[in-house]
C-alpha positions in Angstrom: -38.9 26.8 -1.3 -41.6 24.8 0.4 -41.5 21.0 0.0 -44.2 19.6 -2.4 -46.0 17.1 -0.2 -47.8 15.8 -3.3 -44.5 14.7 -4.8 -43.5 12.7 -1.8 -43.4 8.9 -1.9 -46.8 7.5 -1.1 -46.5 5.4 2.0 -42.9 6.4 2.4 -40.8 4.7 5.1 -39.5 7.9 6.5 -38.1 11.2 5.2 -34.4 11.2 4.4 -32.6 14.5 3.7 -29.3 14.0 1.9 -26.7 16.7 2.0 -23.7 17.3 -0.3 -21.4 20.3 -0.7 -21.4 20.3 -4.5 -23.8 20.7 -7.5 -24.7 17.0 -7.6 -23.8 16.9 -11.3 -20.7 14.7 -11.6 -21.1 13.0 -8.2 -22.3 9.6 -9.2 -22.1 8.2 -5.7 -24.5 10.8 -4.3 -26.9 10.4 -7.2 -27.0 6.6 -7.0 -27.5 6.8 -3.2 -30.4 9.2 -3.5 -32.1 7.1 -6.3 -31.5 3.8 -4.5 -32.9 5.1 -1.2 -36.0 6.4 -3.0 -36.4 3.2 -4.9 -36.4 1.4 -1.6 -39.3 3.4 -0.4 -37.7 6.3 1.5 -38.9 9.8 1.0 -35.7 11.4 -0.3 -34.7 15.1 -0.7 -31.2 15.7 -1.9 -29.8 19.2 -1.1 -26.7 20.4 -3.0 -25.1 23.7 -3.7 -25.9 25.5 -6.9 -22.7 26.4 -8.7 -24.3 29.4 -10.5 -25.8 30.8 -7.3 -29.4 30.2 -8.7 -31.7 27.7 -7.0 -32.5 24.7 -9.2 -34.5 21.5 -8.7 -35.3 18.3 -10.6 -36.0 14.6 -9.8 -33.9 11.5 -9.8 -36.8 9.0 -10.2 -38.7 9.3 -6.9 -36.0 11.4 -5.2 -36.1 15.2 -5.3 -33.0 17.2 -5.9 -32.6 20.8 -4.9 -29.6 23.0 -5.5 -29.5 25.9 -3.0 -28.1 29.3 -3.7 -25.3 29.7 -1.3 -23.5 33.1 -0.9 -20.0 32.5 0.6 -18.8 35.9 2.0 -17.2 34.2 5.0 -15.0 32.1 2.7 -12.8 35.2 2.1 -10.3 36.1 4.8 -10.3 39.6 6.2 -6.9 40.4 4.7 -8.3 39.7 1.2 -10.4 42.9 1.6 -7.4 45.1 2.5 -4.6 46.5 0.5 -1.0 45.5 1.2 0.4 49.0 1.4 3.8 48.2 2.7 4.7 45.3 0.4 2.8 46.2 -2.7 2.0 50.0 -2.5 0.9 50.3 -6.2 -1.4 47.3 -6.2 -5.0 48.0 -7.1 -7.4 47.6 -4.2 -9.1 44.1 -4.1 -12.5 45.4 -5.2 -12.7 44.4 -8.8 -11.3 47.6 -10.3 -8.2 45.8 -11.6 -10.1 43.7 -14.1 -12.2 46.7 -15.1 -9.1 48.8 -15.8 -7.5 46.0 -17.7 -10.5 45.4 -19.9 -10.9 49.2 -20.5 -7.3 49.4 -21.9 -7.8 46.4 -24.1 -10.9 48.0 -25.5 -9.0 51.2 -26.1 -6.3 49.3 -28.0 -8.9 47.4 -30.0 -10.4 50.7 -31.1 -7.0 52.1 -32.1 -6.4 49.0 -34.3 -9.6 49.7 -36.2 -8.8 53.4 -36.5 -5.3 52.5 -37.8 -6.9 50.2 -40.4 -9.2 53.0 -41.5 -6.4 55.4 -42.0 -4.3 52.8 -43.8 -7.2 52.3 -46.3 -7.8 56.1 -46.7 -7.0 57.7 -49.9 -4.2 60.3 -50.2 -6.7 63.1 -50.6 -8.2 62.5 -47.1 -8.2 65.8 -45.2 -5.4 66.1 -42.5 -4.4 62.5 -43.1 -0.8 63.0 -42.0 -1.8 64.8 -38.8 -4.4 62.2 -37.9 -1.8 59.4 -38.4 0.7 61.3 -36.1 -2.0 61.8 -33.4 -3.0 58.1 -33.7 0.6 57.0 -33.2 0.9 59.2 -30.1 -2.3 57.7 -28.8 -1.1 54.2 -29.5 2.1 54.9 -27.4 -0.1 56.3 -24.6 -2.3 53.2 -24.7 0.8 50.9 -24.6 2.2 52.8 -21.6 -1.2 52.8 -19.9 -1.5 49.0 -20.4 2.0 48.5 -19.0 1.1 50.6 -15.9 -2.3 48.7 -15.5 -0.6 45.3 -15.9 2.0 46.2 -13.3 -0.5 47.3 -10.8 -2.6 44.2 -11.5 0.5 42.0 -11.1 1.1 43.6 -7.7 -2.5 42.8 -6.7 -2.0 39.2 -7.7 1.2 39.0 -5.7 -0.5 40.5 -2.7 -3.3 37.9 -3.0 -1.1 34.8 -3.6 2.1 35.4 -1.7 0.3 35.3 1.6 -0.4 31.6 2.0 -0.9 31.4 5.8 2.5 29.7 6.1 4.5 32.5 7.7 5.4 32.4 11.4 2.7 34.8 12.4 -0.1 32.8 10.7 1.2 29.6 12.2 1.2 31.2 15.6 -2.4 32.4 15.0 -3.5 28.9 14.1 -1.8 27.4 17.2 -3.3 30.1 19.4 -6.9 29.4 18.5 -6.3 25.6 18.7 -5.0 26.1 22.2 -7.8 28.5 23.3 -10.8 26.9 21.6 -9.7 23.3 21.0 -12.0 21.7 18.3 -14.0 24.9 18.2 -11.0 26.6 16.6 -12.5 26.1 13.2 -14.9 29.0 13.9 -11.8 31.3 13.7 -9.7 29.4 11.3 -12.3 28.4 8.7 -15.4 30.6 9.2 -16.5 29.8 5.6 -18.0 26.6 7.0 -20.8 28.8 8.4 -21.8 29.7 4.9 -23.0 26.1 4.5 -24.9 26.2 7.7 -26.7 29.5 6.8 -27.7 28.1 3.4 -28.6 24.5 4.2 -29.7 24.7 7.9 -33.1 26.5 7.4 -34.1 24.2 4.6 -33.2 21.1 6.6 -35.3 22.4 9.5 -38.2 23.1 7.2 -38.1 19.5 5.8 -38.2 18.0 9.3 -36.4 14.8 8.3 -36.3 11.5 10.2 -32.8 10.8 9.0 -30.0 13.0 7.5 -27.4 11.5 5.2 -24.4 13.8 5.4 -21.9 13.3 2.6 -18.4 14.0 3.7 -16.9 16.4 6.3 -18.4 19.8 5.5 -22.0 18.4 5.6 -21.4 16.6 8.9 -21.6 19.8 10.8 -24.8 20.9 9.1 -26.4 17.6 9.9 -25.3 17.6 13.5 -26.5 21.1 14.2 -29.9 20.2 12.7 -30.0 17.1 15.0 -29.3 19.4 18.0 -32.0 21.9 17.1 -34.6 19.1 16.5 -33.7 17.6 20.0 -34.5 21.0 21.6 -38.0 20.7 20.0 -38.5 17.2 21.2 -37.9 15.5 17.8 -35.3 12.9 17.1 -33.2 12.9 13.9 -30.8 10.1 13.0 -27.6 11.1 11.3 -25.6 9.0 8.8 -22.2 10.3 8.1 -21.0 9.1 4.7 -17.2 9.7 4.8 -15.8 9.8 1.2 -12.2 10.7 2.3 -9.9 10.3 5.3 -9.5 14.0 6.1 -6.1 13.8 7.8 -4.7 12.2 4.7 -6.3 14.6 2.3 -4.2 17.1 0.2 -5.6 20.5 1.4 -8.0 22.0 -1.0 -6.4 25.5 -0.3 -2.7 26.2 -0.1 -2.6 27.5 3.5 -1.8 26.1 6.9 -5.2 26.7 8.4 -7.5 24.6 6.1 -6.6 21.1 7.3 -6.4 21.8 11.1 -9.7 23.7 10.8 -11.6 21.0 9.0 -10.2 18.3 11.2 -11.4 20.2 14.3 -14.8 20.7 12.7 -15.0 17.0 11.9 -13.9 16.0 15.4 -16.5 18.3 17.0 -19.4 16.8 15.1 -18.4 13.2 14.5 -20.0 12.1 17.9 -23.4 13.2 16.6 -23.4 10.5 13.9 -25.6 7.6 14.7 -24.0 5.6 11.9 -20.8 6.0 9.8 -20.6 4.8 6.2 -17.5 4.9 4.0 -16.0 3.7 0.7 -13.5 1.0 1.7 -12.5 -1.3 4.5 -9.2 0.5 4.9 -10.9 3.9 5.3 -13.3 2.3 7.8 -10.5 1.2 10.0 -8.8 4.6 9.9 -12.1 6.4 10.8 -12.7 3.9 13.7 -9.3 4.8 15.1 -9.4 8.5 14.4 -12.8 9.1 16.0 -12.7 6.2 18.6 -15.8 4.7 17.1 -17.4 1.8 19.0 -18.4 0.0 15.8 -16.8 -0.4 12.5 -18.3 1.9 9.8 -20.4 0.2 7.1 -18.7 0.0 3.7 -20.6 1.0 0.5 -18.2 0.8 -2.4 -18.2 3.3 -5.2 -19.4 0.7 -7.7 -21.4 1.3 -10.9 -24.9 0.0 -11.6 -24.9 -3.4 -13.3 -27.8 -2.8 -15.7 -25.9 -0.3 -17.9 -27.5 -1.2 -21.2 -31.1 -0.9 -20.1 -31.0 2.2 -17.9 -31.7 4.8 -20.5 -32.4 3.5 -24.0 -33.2 7.0 -25.2 -29.7 8.3 -24.4 -27.1 5.6 -25.6 -23.5 6.1 -24.7 -21.5 8.3 -27.1 -18.8 6.5 -29.2 -15.5 7.1 -27.5 -13.4 6.2 -30.6 -15.5 8.5 -32.8 -14.9 11.4 -30.4 -11.2 10.7 -30.6 -11.4 10.4 -34.4 -9.9 6.9 -34.6 -10.9 3.5 -35.9 -11.4 0.2 -34.1 -7.9 -1.0 -34.6 -6.0 1.9 -33.1 -4.6 1.2 -29.6 -6.5 3.5 -27.1 -5.7 4.1 -23.4 -8.4 5.8 -21.4 -8.4 7.7 -18.1 -11.7 8.8 -16.6 -12.2 11.0 -13.5 -11.0 14.2 -11.9 -8.0 15.9 -13.4 -5.3 17.1 -11.0 -1.5 16.8 -10.7 -1.8 14.1 -8.1 -3.9 12.0 -10.5 -0.7 11.5 -12.6 -2.0 12.2 -16.1 1.4 13.5 -17.0 3.0 10.1 -17.2 0.5 9.0 -19.8 1.6 11.9 -22.1 5.3 11.6 -21.3 5.2 7.9 -22.4 3.5 8.5 -25.8 6.7 9.3 -27.8 7.8 5.7 -27.0 4.4 4.2 -27.8 4.0 4.8 -31.6 0.4 4.7 -32.8 -1.1 4.6 -29.3 -3.8 7.2 -28.4 -4.9 8.5 -25.0 -8.4 9.7 -24.1 -8.7 11.8 -21.0 -12.4 11.8 -19.9 -12.2 14.5 -17.2 -14.3 16.9 -15.2 -12.6 20.0 -16.7 -11.3 19.4 -20.2 -10.4 23.0 -20.6 -9.1 23.6 -17.1 -5.6 24.8 -16.3 -4.2 21.4 -15.4 -5.5 19.6 -18.5 -4.4 22.6 -20.6 -0.9 22.1 -19.2 -1.0 18.4 -20.0 -2.0 19.2 -23.6 0.7 21.8 -23.9 3.2 19.1 -22.8 1.8 16.9 -25.5 2.3 19.5 -28.1 5.9 20.0 -27.0 6.5 16.3 -27.3 4.9 16.2 -30.7 2.1 13.9 -29.7 -0.8 16.3 -29.4 -2.7 14.6 -32.2 -2.8 11.4 -30.1 -4.1 13.0 -26.8 -7.9 13.7 -26.6 -9.5 15.6 -23.7 -13.2 14.8 -23.4 -16.0 15.8 -21.0 -17.8 13.5 -18.7 -20.8 11.5 -19.9 -23.9 10.6 -17.8 -23.1 8.1 -15.2 -25.4 5.4 -16.7 -23.4 5.7 -19.9 -19.9 5.4 -18.4 -19.3 1.7 -18.6 -20.3 1.2 -22.3 -18.5 4.4 -23.2 -15.2 3.3 -21.6 -15.6 -0.3 -23.1 -14.4 1.0 -26.5 -10.8 1.5 -25.1 -8.1 -1.2 -25.0 -7.0 -0.5 -21.4 -8.0 1.7 -18.5 -5.3 3.7 -16.7 -5.2 4.8 -13.1 -1.8 6.6 -12.6 -2.5 8.2 -9.2 0.4 9.3 -7.0 1.1 8.1 -3.5 -1.2 10.0 -1.1 -2.8 8.5 2.0 -6.3 8.5 0.6 -5.1 7.0 -2.6 -3.6 4.0 -0.7 -6.7 2.8 1.1 -9.6 2.5 -1.4 -10.7 1.1 -4.7 -11.8 4.3 -6.4 -14.8 4.7 -8.7 -12.9 4.4 -11.9 -11.5 1.1 -10.9 -15.0 -0.4 -10.8 -16.1 1.4 -14.0 -13.1 0.0 -15.9 -13.7 -3.5 -14.4 -17.4 -3.5 -15.6 -16.2 -2.3 -19.0 -13.9 -5.4 -18.8 -10.8 -3.4 -19.6 -7.3 -4.5 -18.8 -6.0 -2.2 -16.2 -2.7 -0.3 -15.8 -2.5 1.0 -12.3 0.1 2.7 -10.1 1.4 0.9 -7.0 -0.9 2.5 -4.5 -1.5 -0.2 -1.8 -5.1 -1.4 -2.0 -5.6 -1.1 -5.8 -2.3 -2.6 -6.6 -2.9 -5.5 -4.3 -6.4 -6.2 -5.8 -5.0 -6.1 -9.4 -2.2 -8.5 -8.6 -4.7 -10.8 -6.9 -7.3 -10.8 -9.7 -4.8 -10.7 -12.6 -6.9 -8.0 -14.4 -4.0 -5.8 -15.2 -0.5 -4.6 -14.6 1.0 -2.5 -11.7 3.7 0.1 -12.2 5.7 2.4 -9.9 3.9 5.7 -9.5 5.4 8.6 -11.5 7.9 6.2 -13.2 7.6 6.5 -17.0 9.8 3.6 -17.8 7.8 1.2 -15.6 4.6 2.6 -16.9 5.8 1.8 -20.4 6.5 -1.8 -19.4 3.0 -2.2 -17.9 1.3 -0.7 -21.0 3.2 -2.8 -23.4 2.4 -6.0 -21.5 -1.3 -5.2 -21.5 -1.5 -4.2 -25.1 0.4 -7.3 -26.2 -2.1 -9.7 -24.7 -5.3 -8.0 -23.6 -7.3 -11.3 -23.7 -5.2 -12.6 -20.8 -6.3 -9.7 -18.6 -9.9 -9.6 -19.7 -10.2 -13.3 -18.7 -9.9 -12.3 -15.1 -13.5 -10.9 -15.2 -14.8 -14.4 -15.8 -14.2 -15.3 -12.2 -17.6 -16.3 -10.7 -19.1 -13.5 -8.6 -16.3 -11.0 -9.1 -18.2 -8.3 -11.0 -21.5 -9.1 -9.1 -19.8 -8.0 -5.8 -18.7 -4.8 -7.5 -22.1 -3.5 -8.5 -24.1 -0.7 -7.0 -27.1 -3.0 -6.5 -25.1 -5.0 -3.9 -24.0 -1.7 -2.2 -27.6 -0.4 -2.2 -28.6 -3.3 0.0 -26.0 -2.2 2.6 -27.4 1.4 2.4 -30.9 0.2 3.1 -29.8 -2.0 6.0 -28.1 1.1 7.6 -31.3 3.1 7.3 -33.5 0.3 8.7 -31.2 -0.2 11.6 -31.5 3.4 12.6 -35.3 3.6 11.9 -36.5 0.1 12.8 -40.1 1.3 13.1 -40.3 2.5 9.5 -42.8 0.6 7.4 -41.5 -2.1 5.1 -40.8 -1.2 1.5 -44.0 -1.6 -0.7 -42.2 -2.2 -4.0 -38.9 -3.5 -5.2 -36.4 -1.0 -6.2 -35.7 -0.3 -9.8 -32.4 0.5 -11.6 -30.4 3.3 -10.0 -29.8 5.5 -13.1 -30.8 9.1 -13.2 -33.9 9.5 -15.4 -36.7 11.9 -15.4 -40.3 11.3 -16.2 -42.0 12.6 -19.4 -40.9 16.1 -20.0 -38.5 16.2 -17.0 -34.9 17.3 -17.6 -32.0 14.9 -17.7 -29.1 16.7 -16.1 -25.7 16.0 -17.5 -23.7 14.1 -14.9 -20.4 12.4 -15.0 -18.1 9.7 -14.0 -16.9 9.5 -10.5 -13.3 10.2 -9.4 
């Protein structure tokens, strides 16, 4: 898709290509970054990955967003294409036939049920009725046996896929071998799926000929660095900003195997030296990155803070009513969690405590309300007899988040102890704060220290239901005491995206000092289209 020059910023200060390895929807930091940079006069194109495999595009104010179709054949390991003959000899081949066979048997049984109903309703004078019933019963037995056979073979296929987790001695030896032979280049063998990103994004970046690439997180760092190298070979200079959202060594691997983390760390180490500036989300993470990559200067910190002008950003799309969605009135105690849903996020403790919190409701505003983890949490609620007081809700647009959450009585952040959880004030912390909610947070280092310092909430021991109960009861008993913390002069102002956008623009201007000055003041950072333009549904941050 060629870039539409007519849509570019008139008199732009320079072209900025932003890269992110997701579908942009739901990533409020990336959206606000793109919008703020465009509002400051930069010509911004944000490239993301289309989750449906179909290219899409829209605008965030003056910034253009493109979602690229990205095939990912290299993400599958070679063994995933082979049958495990020795361990699972009856397993279906991993080519999709298992699902086809399973669905075929289900359709057969559905047909038999209808035919059985027809015979049951047939009159006694129906020709050969007895014979037809006997034949039907025989066919039902055959269908049941076939389903058992198909299910068994499907189960074996599942076992063949899941039992090999790259944690056996052979796979560990394989990992160590390539680390020894290729050093930081080992990722090419251990995680070849990273090339899928290069093959999808690289040609588009080259076509756009940016002055600066803003690479969000570790996967996009390699794409940006390789584009910088290719441009240098042509005599062009590209500046690279690496926006590190996570400390990779402290991240829980996204795949349950022994190769994922070493491979991505090697990839990051190889390309980190190509970053002209590093940006991150907290002072703690900045220090870790400085030590990990021997940076000569401290990374700039851009907090995951919400926009301040929440009420004026999109008057045509007011925030939904949180309490109405939960089906409760204004006097019912309501605890809210917003953000990604996963075991390490600690949502279980909120449900486990409900039997001892009569009348209290919990709203889980999550990225996947019907996903397997949330389904498990809701099943736990049913088992405890509190299902009617737990409400799983989808994300709202990021400009609606703060007023949406403000209807609750307290905001909960029950995350577990993981290295990345210890070092940052995460997005929901700032969103809760701007909603002026009393907080109930686990004792992860940075967040717990901030809450104790400001007095805006209570801290409990992570995964400790009894201590969580103590904290919740204290907050619900005297919410005004905790809300008063937000009256401290300058506290919320320092936690706004507007303040962070100034840092972002300073980084760009430092790298491109010859860029023209901005011709107009930046507007609000919300996502909003012009007349007739789509307003993509986007969500709260994590």
